[in-house]
N, C-alpha and C positions, 0 to 999 in steps of 0.2 A: 450669803454668797459672798466667794473673798474678791482682794481688791490688790490691786497692782499697781507703783510706780515705775512710771519710767526713767531713766536719766541719760546724759548727753545725748539728747535725740538730736539728729542735725538738720543744720535748719532747714535744711529743702522739705528735709521729709515731712517735717511739721508742715510745712506750707502748703505741701502738696495729700497732707491730710486732711486740712484745714477745708483748702480746696475743694477738696473730693466730697466730704460735711458735707458744705455750701450748697455744691452743685445735686447734691443726693439727697439735700434737707432734713441732714441728722445730726447731732452733734458730734462734737470730736468721740468724746466715748464712744459713741452707737458703730460710729466707722470705724476707728479700732477695733471693734468686737465681729463688726463684719470683715475686714479683710482679715484680721486672723483665723477668723474660721473658714473663709475662705480659702485661703493657703494651706488650713492644717482637715482642708478637704470635708468640712460641713456639710454636708449635705443639703439641706437650707437656711438659709442668708438669715442674719441674725435679727430680728425681730425692729420696726421703726417706729417711733411715734406716729401718731395721724398728723397734720397738716394744721 
């Protein structure tokens, strides 16, 4: 599986992603995958780890 690195992420965006990840009990990586999948029209949400 490939990896990507994000540079120059605005502080407000990173804060919002971290808050969403915490709220949904996901890692930051899982949250980013979820948001990207939904933004690109993925039919099923990204898998989450069990609590």
